N, C-alpha and C positions, 0 to 999 in steps of 0.2 A: 504494500500500499503505499510506502514512503516514497517508492520508486515512480510508483505511478502519480503521487501526489507532486513530485517534483519534477518529473521529466515529460516531455511529450512523444513517450513511444507509442507506435503503432499500437502494440499489446504489451500488457504486465502481466504475467502468469506468476501467480505463489503457487506452490506446492509443499503440502504441510503432510507429514506421515502419522501424526498424533490427531486423532478427533478433536480432544479438547482445544488444542491451539488453532486446528482451521476454524472450529465454530467461535474461538475468540476473533481470528480475521475475518470472519462473515459479520461479527457484531460490530467491529471497529469500522468495516465498510458500511454498513446499514445506517450507523451513526454520522456518516460525512454527508455534507451537501453535496450535490452530484457536482459541482462545478470545484470542488477541491479536488478531484481528480483530472490531471492533464492527459493521460495516456487515452488513447482512442478507445481501447478495450482493456477490460481487466479482469483477470479470472484467478478463482479462488479454487484449488484442487485439492481433496483429501485422498492422499494415495502415496505410493512410492516415485520420490522423483527421480530414481532410475528407471522405471519404467515408462517415463515420459520422455518425449524427445526433445528434451531442453539442450544437447548439444547442436541440435540442426535447427531450432528455432533462436537460440539465444544471440544475441546482439551484445547483451550484457547478463553476465550470470551472476549472482550473488549466493554464498553457501556458506552457512555456519558449520563448521567442522566441530565444535565441541565434543559432542556424544557420538560423532561417527568412528565405527572399529576401522583397523588398519584395512580390512578387506574392503569396506565400502571407500576409504580413500583411495585405494588401487583403483576400484571401479570408477570412480570421479576423473582420477588421472588418465585412464583408459578413454574416457568420454571426452576430456580435453583434445585430444587428437581430431574428434570430429568437429570442433568449433570452427565456425567460418572465420577465413582471414580476416583480422579486425577487430574480431570479438574480443570483447573484457570480460575477464573473469576476478570477481571479489571474492575471497575467501577470509573467515576469521579464524582466529587461536590456533591454528597449525599453519606450517609450511606445506606447498605441494611441491613435489620433486617431480616435475615432469618435465621431460627434454622440450616440448612443444612450446610451452612458457618461457616467455622471457622477460 
């Protein structure tokens, strides 16, 4: 929602694995006046982000790595190889060691 409020993206998609956090995002969106969102489309999904085509769709990808397992981090690094040229990846709390990132 922050990205959708701050930038004129054609689409901003949030994927949350945990239902309570997804519900919180939906409540936050419902509390916003429509003019608060600058993105043309905002999608809030509940599910496994690794099953969503984030790498193919993402021009800007944000991921909090705090609770991800080493296996999930490795899957994220593999996904980074599919990001389009010029895409931006923003991560928190841990560093990725992917050769395709600079």
